[in-house]
PDB file of N, CA, C and O in Angstrom:
ATOM      1  N   MET A   1     -16.457 -78.859 -56.138  1.00  0.00           N
ATOM      2  CA  MET A   1     -17.518 -78.611 -55.188  1.00  0.00           C
ATOM      3  C   MET A   1     -18.579 -79.698 -55.289  1.00  0.00           C
ATOM      4  O   MET A   1     -19.180 -80.061 -54.278  1.00  0.00           O
ATOM      5  N   MET A   2     -18.820 -80.221 -56.477  1.00  0.00           N
ATOM      6  CA  MET A   2     -19.892 -81.193 -56.643  1.00  0.00           C
ATOM      7  C   MET A   2     -19.698 -82.425 -55.766  1.00  0.00           C
ATOM      8  O   MET A   2     -20.678 -82.947 -55.236  1.00  0.00           O
ATOM      9  N   ASN A   3     -18.481 -82.903 -55.597  1.00  0.00           N
ATOM     10  CA  ASN A   3     -18.281 -84.093 -54.787  1.00  0.00           C
ATOM     11  C   ASN A   3     -18.352 -83.776 -53.288  1.00  0.00           C
ATOM     12  O   ASN A   3     -18.281 -84.696 -52.473  1.00  0.00           O
ATOM     13  N   GLU A   4     -18.489 -82.505 -52.904  1.00  0.00           N
ATOM     14  CA  GLU A   4     -18.658 -82.126 -51.509  1.00  0.00           C
ATOM     15  C   GLU A   4     -20.125 -81.987 -51.127  1.00  0.00           C
ATOM     16  O   GLU A   4     -20.436 -81.667 -49.979  1.00  0.00           O
ATOM     17  N   MET A   5     -21.024 -82.221 -52.065  1.00  0.00           N
ATOM     18  CA  MET A   5     -22.450 -82.059 -51.791  1.00  0.00           C
ATOM     19  C   MET A   5     -22.927 -83.152 -50.854  1.00  0.00           C
ATOM     20  O   MET A   5     -22.340 -84.232 -50.790  1.00  0.00           O
ATOM     21  N   THR A   6     -23.990 -82.863 -50.132  1.00  0.00           N
ATOM     22  CA  THR A   6     -24.548 -83.845 -49.221  1.00  0.00           C
ATOM     23  C   THR A   6     -25.211 -84.963 -50.004  1.00  0.00           C
ATOM     24  O   THR A   6     -25.403 -84.847 -51.215  1.00  0.00           O
ATOM     25  N   ASN A   7     -25.557 -86.027 -49.333  1.00  0.00           N
ATOM     26  CA  ASN A   7     -26.160 -87.191 -49.985  1.00  0.00           C
ATOM     27  C   ASN A   7     -27.465 -86.875 -50.695  1.00  0.00           C
ATOM     28  O   ASN A   7     -27.802 -87.549 -51.668  1.00  0.00           O
ATOM     29  N   ASN A   8     -28.202 -85.886 -50.249  1.00  0.00           N
ATOM     30  CA  ASN A   8     -29.481 -85.570 -50.876  1.00  0.00           C
ATOM     31  C   ASN A   8     -29.318 -84.502 -51.966  1.00  0.00           C
ATOM     32  O   ASN A   8     -30.304 -83.896 -52.384  1.00  0.00           O
ATOM     33  N   ASN A   9     -28.099 -84.272 -52.422  1.00  0.00           N
ATOM     34  CA  ASN A   9     -27.788 -83.354 -53.524  1.00  0.00           C
ATOM     35  C   ASN A   9     -28.178 -81.919 -53.265  1.00  0.00           C
ATOM     36  O   ASN A   9     -28.510 -81.194 -54.203  1.00  0.00           O
ATOM     37  N   LYS A  10     -28.148 -81.493 -52.029  1.00  0.00           N
ATOM     38  CA  LYS A  10     -28.401 -80.098 -51.682  1.00  0.00           C
ATOM     39  C   LYS A  10     -27.085 -79.463 -51.248  1.00  0.00           C
ATOM     40  O   LYS A  10     -26.245 -80.107 -50.619  1.00  0.00           O
ATOM     41  N   LEU A  11     -26.923 -78.196 -51.593  1.00  0.00           N
ATOM     42  CA  LEU A  11     -25.730 -77.478 -51.175  1.00  0.00           C
ATOM     43  C   LEU A  11     -25.824 -77.112 -49.704  1.00  0.00           C
ATOM     44  O   LEU A  11     -26.902 -76.797 -49.199  1.00  0.00           O
ATOM     45  N   THR A  12     -24.695 -77.156 -49.026  1.00  0.00           N
ATOM     46  CA  THR A  12     -24.665 -76.646 -47.664  1.00  0.00           C
ATOM     47  C   THR A  12     -24.744 -75.128 -47.736  1.00  0.00           C
ATOM     48  O   THR A  12     -24.569 -74.551 -48.809  1.00  0.00           O
ATOM     49  N   GLU A  13     -25.002 -74.480 -46.622  1.00  0.00           N
ATOM     50  CA  GLU A  13     -25.071 -73.016 -46.619  1.00  0.00           C
ATOM     51  C   GLU A  13     -23.745 -72.413 -47.073  1.00  0.00           C
ATOM     52  O   GLU A  13     -23.743 -71.456 -47.847  1.00  0.00           O
ATOM     53  N   ALA A  14     -22.626 -72.946 -46.612  1.00  0.00           N
ATOM     54  CA  ALA A  14     -21.314 -72.429 -47.004  1.00  0.00           C
ATOM     55  C   ALA A  14     -21.066 -72.619 -48.504  1.00  0.00           C
ATOM     56  O   ALA A  14     -20.499 -71.741 -49.154  1.00  0.00           O
ATOM     57  N   GLN A  15     -21.482 -73.741 -49.042  1.00  0.00           N
ATOM     58  CA  GLN A  15     -21.316 -73.980 -50.481  1.00  0.00           C
ATOM     59  C   GLN A  15     -22.169 -73.020 -51.289  1.00  0.00           C
ATOM     60  O   GLN A  15     -21.733 -72.518 -52.325  1.00  0.00           O
ATOM     61  N   PHE A  16     -23.388 -72.761 -50.820  1.00  0.00           N
ATOM     62  CA  PHE A  16     -24.273 -71.846 -51.524  1.00  0.00           C
ATOM     63  C   PHE A  16     -23.702 -70.429 -51.516  1.00  0.00           C
ATOM     64  O   PHE A  16     -23.740 -69.741 -52.536  1.00  0.00           O
ATOM     65  N   VAL A  17     -23.172 -69.989 -50.372  1.00  0.00           N
ATOM     66  CA  VAL A  17     -22.582 -68.658 -50.265  1.00  0.00           C
ATOM     67  C   VAL A  17     -21.402 -68.523 -51.217  1.00  0.00           C
ATOM     68  O   VAL A  17     -21.231 -67.480 -51.848  1.00  0.00           O
ATOM     69  N   ALA A  18     -20.592 -69.564 -51.325  1.00  0.00           N
ATOM     70  CA  ALA A  18     -19.404 -69.519 -52.188  1.00  0.00           C
ATOM     71  C   ALA A  18     -19.761 -69.591 -53.668  1.00  0.00           C
ATOM     72  O   ALA A  18     -18.956 -69.201 -54.514  1.00  0.00           O
ATOM     73  N   LEU A  19     -20.939 -70.075 -53.990  1.00  0.00           N
ATOM     74  CA  LEU A  19     -21.349 -70.223 -55.373  1.00  0.00           C
ATOM     75  C   LEU A  19     -21.435 -68.858 -56.041  1.00  0.00           C
ATOM     76  O   LEU A  19     -22.205 -67.996 -55.617  1.00  0.00           O
ATOM     77  N   GLY A  20     -20.649 -68.671 -57.074  1.00  0.00           N
ATOM     78  CA  GLY A  20     -20.691 -67.427 -57.812  1.00  0.00           C
ATOM     79  C   GLY A  20     -19.765 -66.346 -57.315  1.00  0.00           C
ATOM     80  O   GLY A  20     -19.559 -65.343 -57.999  1.00  0.00           O
ATOM     81  N   LEU A  21     -19.204 -66.528 -56.140  1.00  0.00           N
ATOM     82  CA  LEU A  21     -18.251 -65.521 -55.671  1.00  0.00           C
ATOM     83  C   LEU A  21     -17.042 -65.562 -56.563  1.00  0.00           C
ATOM     84  O   LEU A  21     -16.609 -66.664 -56.900  1.00  0.00           O
ATOM     85  N   PRO A  22     -16.484 -64.509 -56.957  1.00  0.00           N
ATOM     86  CA  PRO A  22     -16.854 -63.124 -56.691  1.00  0.00           C
ATOM     87  C   PRO A  22     -17.553 -62.465 -57.865  1.00  0.00           C
ATOM     88  O   PRO A  22     -17.546 -61.238 -57.960  1.00  0.00           O
ATOM     89  N   HIS A  23     -18.155 -63.231 -58.759  1.00  0.00           N
ATOM     90  CA  HIS A  23     -18.653 -62.682 -60.017  1.00  0.00           C
ATOM     91  C   HIS A  23     -20.135 -62.336 -60.050  1.00  0.00           C
ATOM     92  O   HIS A  23     -20.552 -61.551 -60.901  1.00  0.00           O
ATOM     93  N   LEU A  24     -20.928 -62.882 -59.171  1.00  0.00           N
ATOM     94  CA  LEU A  24     -22.366 -62.631 -59.207  1.00  0.00           C
ATOM     95  C   LEU A  24     -22.765 -61.456 -58.326  1.00  0.00           C
ATOM     96  O   LEU A  24     -22.182 -61.224 -57.267  1.00  0.00           O
ATOM     97  N   ALA A  25     -23.768 -60.725 -58.784  1.00  0.00           N
ATOM     98  CA  ALA A  25     -24.376 -59.665 -57.987  1.00  0.00           C
ATOM     99  C   ALA A  25     -25.881 -59.895 -58.032  1.00  0.00           C
ATOM    100  O   ALA A  25     -26.479 -59.926 -59.107  1.00  0.00           O
ATOM    101  N   TYR A  26     -26.481 -60.054 -56.878  1.00  0.00           N
ATOM    102  CA  TYR A  26     -27.911 -60.281 -56.804  1.00  0.00           C
ATOM    103  C   TYR A  26     -28.635 -58.946 -56.706  1.00  0.00           C
ATOM    104  O   TYR A  26     -28.313 -58.122 -55.850  1.00  0.00           O
ATOM    105  N   VAL A  27     -29.604 -58.733 -57.571  1.00  0.00           N
ATOM    106  CA  VAL A  27     -30.381 -57.502 -57.602  1.00  0.00           C
ATOM    107  C   VAL A  27     -31.783 -57.831 -57.109  1.00  0.00           C
ATOM    108  O   VAL A  27     -32.458 -58.700 -57.659  1.00  0.00           O
ATOM    109  N   LYS A  28     -32.215 -57.124 -56.060  1.00  0.00           N
ATOM    110  CA  LYS A  28     -33.546 -57.413 -55.524  1.00  0.00           C
ATOM    111  C   LYS A  28     -34.255 -56.126 -55.136  1.00  0.00           C
ATOM    112  O   LYS A  28     -33.627 -55.157 -54.709  1.00  0.00           O
ATOM    113  N   PRO A  29     -35.575 -56.132 -55.291  1.00  0.00           N
ATOM    114  CA  PRO A  29     -36.353 -54.955 -54.900  1.00  0.00           C
ATOM    115  C   PRO A  29     -36.419 -54.848 -53.380  1.00  0.00           C
ATOM    116  O   PRO A  29     -36.550 -55.850 -52.677  1.00  0.00           O
ATOM    117  N   ILE A  30     -36.325 -53.622 -52.893  1.00  0.00           N
ATOM    118  CA  ILE A  30     -36.450 -53.356 -51.455  1.00  0.00           C
ATOM    119  C   ILE A  30     -37.273 -52.086 -51.271  1.00  0.00           C
ATOM    120  O   ILE A  30     -37.491 -51.331 -52.219  1.00  0.00           O
ATOM    121  N   LEU A  31     -37.717 -51.863 -50.064  1.00  0.00           N
ATOM    122  CA  LEU A  31     -38.463 -50.654 -49.721  1.00  0.00           C
ATOM    123  C   LEU A  31     -37.584 -49.813 -48.805  1.00  0.00           C
ATOM    124  O   LEU A  31     -37.150 -50.289 -47.756  1.00  0.00           O
ATOM    125  N   VAL A  32     -37.316 -48.559 -49.193  1.00  0.00           N
ATOM    126  CA  VAL A  32     -36.493 -47.652 -48.396  1.00  0.00           C
ATOM    127  C   VAL A  32     -37.305 -46.392 -48.120  1.00  0.00           C
ATOM    128  O   VAL A  32     -37.630 -45.635 -49.035  1.00  0.00           O
ATOM    129  N   GLU A  33     -37.627 -46.180 -46.857  1.00  0.00           N
ATOM    130  CA  GLU A  33     -38.401 -45.007 -46.442  1.00  0.00           C
ATOM    131  C   GLU A  33     -39.645 -44.814 -47.309  1.00  0.00           C
ATOM    132  O   GLU A  33     -39.943 -43.699 -47.735  1.00  0.00           O
ATOM    133  N   GLY A  34     -40.358 -45.889 -47.565  1.00  0.00           N
ATOM    134  CA  GLY A  34     -41.602 -45.849 -48.324  1.00  0.00           C
ATOM    135  C   GLY A  34     -41.445 -45.830 -49.835  1.00  0.00           C
ATOM    136  O   GLY A  34     -42.443 -45.778 -50.553  1.00  0.00           O
ATOM    137  N   ALA A  35     -40.213 -45.869 -50.334  1.00  0.00           N
ATOM    138  CA  ALA A  35     -39.970 -45.821 -51.774  1.00  0.00           C
ATOM    139  C   ALA A  35     -39.383 -47.141 -52.265  1.00  0.00           C
ATOM    140  O   ALA A  35     -38.540 -47.743 -51.601  1.00  0.00           O
ATOM    141  N   ASP A  36     -39.836 -47.579 -53.427  1.00  0.00           N
ATOM    142  CA  ASP A  36     -39.282 -48.789 -54.035  1.00  0.00           C
ATOM    143  C   ASP A  36     -37.886 -48.494 -54.567  1.00  0.00           C
ATOM    144  O   ASP A  36     -37.685 -47.522 -55.295  1.00  0.00           O
ATOM    145  N   ARG A  37     -36.927 -49.331 -54.205  1.00  0.00           N
ATOM    146  CA  ARG A  37     -35.546 -49.222 -54.655  1.00  0.00           C
ATOM    147  C   ARG A  37     -35.048 -50.613 -55.008  1.00  0.00           C
ATOM    148  O   ARG A  37     -35.750 -51.604 -54.802  1.00  0.00           O
ATOM    149  N   PHE A  38     -33.834 -50.685 -55.540  1.00  0.00           N
ATOM    150  CA  PHE A  38     -33.223 -51.968 -55.876  1.00  0.00           C
ATOM    151  C   PHE A  38     -31.851 -52.043 -55.228  1.00  0.00           C
ATOM    152  O   PHE A  38     -31.024 -51.144 -55.384  1.00  0.00           O
ATOM    153  N   ALA A  39     -31.622 -53.125 -54.501  1.00  0.00           N
ATOM    154  CA  ALA A  39     -30.350 -53.346 -53.817  1.00  0.00           C
ATOM    155  C   ALA A  39     -29.506 -54.321 -54.620  1.00  0.00           C
ATOM    156  O   ALA A  39     -30.022 -55.244 -55.250  1.00  0.00           O
ATOM    157  N   ILE A  40     -28.201 -54.097 -54.584  1.00  0.00           N
ATOM    158  CA  ILE A  40     -27.244 -55.023 -55.180  1.00  0.00           C
ATOM    159  C   ILE A  40     -26.507 -55.684 -54.022  1.00  0.00           C
ATOM    160  O   ILE A  40     -25.973 -55.008 -53.143  1.00  0.00           O
ATOM    161  N   HIS A  41     -26.485 -57.011 -54.036  1.00  0.00           N
ATOM    162  CA  HIS A  41     -25.799 -57.781 -52.997  1.00  0.00           C
ATOM    163  C   HIS A  41     -24.752 -58.693 -53.627  1.00  0.00           C
ATOM    164  O   HIS A  41     -24.938 -59.192 -54.737  1.00  0.00           O
ATOM    165  N   ARG A  42     -23.648 -58.906 -52.908  1.00  0.00           N
ATOM    166  CA  ARG A  42     -22.695 -59.942 -53.310  1.00  0.00           C
ATOM    167  C   ARG A  42     -23.332 -61.297 -53.038  1.00  0.00           C
ATOM    168  O   ARG A  42     -24.349 -61.395 -52.351  1.00  0.00           O
ATOM    169  N   ALA A  43     -22.723 -62.330 -53.581  1.00  0.00           N
ATOM    170  CA  ALA A  43     -23.251 -63.684 -53.389  1.00  0.00           C
ATOM    171  C   ALA A  43     -23.285 -64.093 -51.919  1.00  0.00           C
ATOM    172  O   ALA A  43     -24.094 -64.935 -51.528  1.00  0.00           O
ATOM    173  N   ASP A  44     -22.410 -63.502 -51.101  1.00  0.00           N
ATOM    174  CA  ASP A  44     -22.403 -63.841 -49.676  1.00  0.00           C
ATOM    175  C   ASP A  44     -23.398 -63.012 -48.864  1.00  0.00           C
ATOM    176  O   ASP A  44     -23.451 -63.123 -47.639  1.00  0.00           O
ATOM    177  N   GLY A  45     -24.195 -62.172 -49.557  1.00  0.00           N
ATOM    178  CA  GLY A  45     -25.255 -61.422 -48.892  1.00  0.00           C
ATOM    179  C   GLY A  45     -24.912 -59.997 -48.516  1.00  0.00           C
ATOM    180  O   GLY A  45     -25.795 -59.247 -48.101  1.00  0.00           O
ATOM    181  N   VAL A  46     -23.664 -59.602 -48.647  1.00  0.00           N
ATOM    182  CA  VAL A  46     -23.262 -58.235 -48.299  1.00  0.00           C
ATOM    183  C   VAL A  46     -23.862 -57.255 -49.307  1.00  0.00           C
ATOM    184  O   VAL A  46     -23.703 -57.420 -50.516  1.00  0.00           O
ATOM    185  N   MET A  47     -24.558 -56.223 -48.791  1.00  0.00           N
ATOM    186  CA  MET A  47     -25.155 -55.223 -49.675  1.00  0.00           C
ATOM    187  C   MET A  47     -24.067 -54.306 -50.208  1.00  0.00           C
ATOM    188  O   MET A  47     -23.233 -53.803 -49.454  1.00  0.00           O
ATOM    189  N   LEU A  48     -24.088 -54.097 -51.516  1.00  0.00           N
ATOM    190  CA  LEU A  48     -23.102 -53.238 -52.160  1.00  0.00           C
ATOM    191  C   LEU A  48     -23.649 -51.857 -52.476  1.00  0.00           C
ATOM    192  O   LEU A  48     -22.919 -50.870 -52.390  1.00  0.00           O
ATOM    193  N   ALA A  49     -24.922 -51.774 -52.840  1.00  0.00           N
ATOM    194  CA  ALA A  49     -25.493 -50.487 -53.247  1.00  0.00           C
ATOM    195  C   ALA A  49     -27.008 -50.555 -53.251  1.00  0.00           C
ATOM    196  O   ALA A  49     -27.601 -51.633 -53.296  1.00  0.00           O
ATOM    197  N   ILE A  50     -27.627 -49.368 -53.203  1.00  0.00           N
ATOM    198  CA  ILE A  50     -29.069 -49.218 -53.378  1.00  0.00           C
ATOM    199  C   ILE A  50     -29.264 -48.174 -54.472  1.00  0.00           C
ATOM    200  O   ILE A  50     -28.711 -47.076 -54.408  1.00  0.00           O
ATOM    201  N   LEU A  51     -30.059 -48.536 -55.477  1.00  0.00           N
ATOM    202  CA  LEU A  51     -30.307 -47.632 -56.595  1.00  0.00           C
ATOM    203  C   LEU A  51     -31.799 -47.434 -56.788  1.00  0.00           C
ATOM    204  O   LEU A  51     -32.615 -48.191 -56.262  1.00  0.00           O
ATOM    205  N   GLU A  52     -32.146 -46.404 -57.551  1.00  0.00           N
ATOM    206  CA  GLU A  52     -33.557 -46.034 -57.709  1.00  0.00           C
ATOM    207  C   GLU A  52     -34.364 -47.001 -58.559  1.00  0.00           C
ATOM    208  O   GLU A  52     -35.557 -47.182 -58.315  1.00  0.00           O
ATOM    209  N   ASP A  53     -33.738 -47.630 -59.556  1.00  0.00           N
ATOM    210  CA  ASP A  53     -34.503 -48.573 -60.367  1.00  0.00           C
ATOM    211  C   ASP A  53     -33.644 -49.756 -60.786  1.00  0.00           C
ATOM    212  O   ASP A  53     -32.420 -49.749 -60.656  1.00  0.00           O
ATOM    213  N   ARG A  54     -34.331 -50.771 -61.294  1.00  0.00           N
ATOM    214  CA  ARG A  54     -33.674 -52.028 -61.659  1.00  0.00           C
ATOM    215  C   ARG A  54     -32.627 -51.825 -62.752  1.00  0.00           C
ATOM    216  O   ARG A  54     -31.549 -52.418 -62.697  1.00  0.00           O
ATOM    217  N   ALA A  55     -32.937 -50.995 -63.741  1.00  0.00           N
ATOM    218  CA  ALA A  55     -31.996 -50.760 -64.838  1.00  0.00           C
ATOM    219  C   ALA A  55     -30.698 -50.144 -64.326  1.00  0.00           C
ATOM    220  O   ALA A  55     -29.614 -50.516 -64.776  1.00  0.00           O
ATOM    221  N   GLN A  56     -30.803 -49.207 -63.393  1.00  0.00           N
ATOM    222  CA  GLN A  56     -29.607 -48.600 -62.804  1.00  0.00           C
ATOM    223  C   GLN A  56     -28.800 -49.635 -62.027  1.00  0.00           C
ATOM    224  O   GLN A  56     -27.571 -49.646 -62.092  1.00  0.00           O
ATOM    225  N   ALA A  57     -29.487 -50.499 -61.298  1.00  0.00           N
ATOM    226  CA  ALA A  57     -28.803 -51.519 -60.511  1.00  0.00           C
ATOM    227  C   ALA A  57     -28.057 -52.495 -61.414  1.00  0.00           C
ATOM    228  O   ALA A  57     -26.915 -52.860 -61.134  1.00  0.00           O
ATOM    229  N   ILE A  58     -28.696 -52.909 -62.481  1.00  0.00           N
ATOM    230  CA  ILE A  58     -28.053 -53.831 -63.420  1.00  0.00           C
ATOM    231  C   ILE A  58     -26.865 -53.155 -64.098  1.00  0.00           C
ATOM    232  O   ILE A  58     -25.806 -53.765 -64.241  1.00  0.00           O
ATOM    233  N   ALA A  59     -27.030 -51.903 -64.515  1.00  0.00           N
ATOM    234  CA  ALA A  59     -25.936 -51.167 -65.149  1.00  0.00           C
ATOM    235  C   ALA A  59     -24.754 -51.014 -64.194  1.00  0.00           C
ATOM    236  O   ALA A  59     -23.603 -51.166 -64.604  1.00  0.00           O
ATOM    237  N   ALA A  60     -25.028 -50.717 -62.931  1.00  0.00           N
ATOM    238  CA  ALA A  60     -23.960 -50.562 -61.941  1.00  0.00           C
ATOM    239  C   ALA A  60     -23.204 -51.875 -61.739  1.00  0.00           C
ATOM    240  O   ALA A  60     -21.978 -51.883 -61.637  1.00  0.00           O
ATOM    241  N   ALA A  61     -23.942 -52.978 -61.681  1.00  0.00           N
ATOM    242  CA  ALA A  61     -23.291 -54.281 -61.534  1.00  0.00           C
ATOM    243  C   ALA A  61     -22.386 -54.561 -62.727  1.00  0.00           C
ATOM    244  O   ALA A  61     -21.236 -54.968 -62.559  1.00  0.00           O
ATOM    245  N   LEU A  62     -22.901 -54.344 -63.919  1.00  0.00           N
ATOM    246  CA  LEU A  62     -22.119 -54.600 -65.133  1.00  0.00           C
ATOM    247  C   LEU A  62     -20.885 -53.711 -65.210  1.00  0.00           C
ATOM    248  O   LEU A  62     -19.813 -54.168 -65.605  1.00  0.00           O
ATOM    249  N   GLU A  63     -21.032 -52.441 -64.834  1.00  0.00           N
ATOM    250  CA  GLU A  63     -19.898 -51.516 -64.846  1.00  0.00           C
ATOM    251  C   GLU A  63     -18.790 -51.953 -63.902  1.00  0.00           C
ATOM    252  O   GLU A  63     -17.627 -51.599 -64.096  1.00  0.00           O
ATOM    253  N   ASN A  64     -19.147 -52.718 -62.886  1.00  0.00           N
ATOM    254  CA  ASN A  64     -18.184 -53.202 -61.910  1.00  0.00           C
ATOM    255  C   ASN A  64     -17.789 -54.652 -62.137  1.00  0.00           C
ATOM    256  O   ASN A  64     -17.322 -55.338 -61.229  1.00  0.00           O
ATOM    257  N   HIS A  65     -17.990 -55.105 -63.379  1.00  0.00           N
ATOM    258  CA  HIS A  65     -17.567 -56.435 -63.826  1.00  0.00           C
ATOM    259  C   HIS A  65     -18.238 -57.557 -63.037  1.00  0.00           C
ATOM    260  O   HIS A  65     -17.631 -58.593 -62.767  1.00  0.00           O
ATOM    261  N   LEU A  66     -19.500 -57.332 -62.673  1.00  0.00           N
ATOM    262  CA  LEU A  66     -20.290 -58.353 -61.984  1.00  0.00           C
ATOM    263  C   LEU A  66     -21.399 -58.825 -62.919  1.00  0.00           C
ATOM    264  O   LEU A  66     -21.841 -58.091 -63.803  1.00  0.00           O
ATOM    265  N   VAL A  67     -21.833 -60.049 -62.709  1.00  0.00           N
ATOM    266  CA  VAL A  67     -22.937 -60.609 -63.496  1.00  0.00           C
ATOM    267  C   VAL A  67     -24.200 -60.479 -62.648  1.00  0.00           C
ATOM    268  O   VAL A  67     -24.345 -61.175 -61.643  1.00  0.00           O
ATOM    269  N   PRO A  68     -25.126 -59.583 -63.051  1.00  0.00           N
ATOM    270  CA  PRO A  68     -26.328 -59.387 -62.236  1.00  0.00           C
ATOM    271  C   PRO A  68     -27.356 -60.492 -62.463  1.00  0.00           C
ATOM    272  O   PRO A  68     -27.592 -60.920 -63.592  1.00  0.00           O
ATOM    273  N   VAL A  69     -27.960 -60.941 -61.370  1.00  0.00           N
ATOM    274  CA  VAL A  69     -29.077 -61.882 -61.432  1.00  0.00           C
ATOM    275  C   VAL A  69     -30.165 -61.338 -60.518  1.00  0.00           C
ATOM    276  O   VAL A  69     -29.879 -60.716 -59.495  1.00  0.00           O
ATOM    277  N   SER A  70     -31.417 -61.578 -60.897  1.00  0.00           N
ATOM    278  CA  SER A  70     -32.547 -61.058 -60.123  1.00  0.00           C
ATOM    279  C   SER A  70     -32.941 -62.013 -59.012  1.00  0.00           C
ATOM    280  O   SER A  70     -32.880 -63.233 -59.165  1.00  0.00           O
ATOM    281  N   VAL A  71     -33.340 -61.442 -57.908  1.00  0.00           N
ATOM    282  CA  VAL A  71     -33.879 -62.195 -56.782  1.00  0.00           C
ATOM    283  C   VAL A  71     -35.287 -61.689 -56.571  1.00  0.00           C
ATOM    284  O   VAL A  71     -35.514 -60.482 -56.478  1.00  0.00           O
ATOM    285  N   HIS A  72     -36.246 -62.620 -56.495  1.00  0.00           N
ATOM    286  CA  HIS A  72     -37.642 -62.208 -56.348  1.00  0.00           C
ATOM    287  C   HIS A  72     -38.142 -62.546 -54.978  1.00  0.00           C
ATOM    288  O   HIS A  72     -39.301 -62.276 -54.660  1.00  0.00           O
TER     289      HIS A  72
END
């Protein structure tokens, strides 16, 4: 993938989406009906789950053999 990078060393959108697939799960805070929750997304942006707290989201990712990373 590195030799497919653009001249300015930035990943294309397609390269960024493919980065980490299928092993990464992005965990980010969201607001659902006025309540703080945490969403788990695949690297390509597809939402996998919504959980009540960050610890639950990370545990769910790990239980499903995914490597959780936080998105702020």
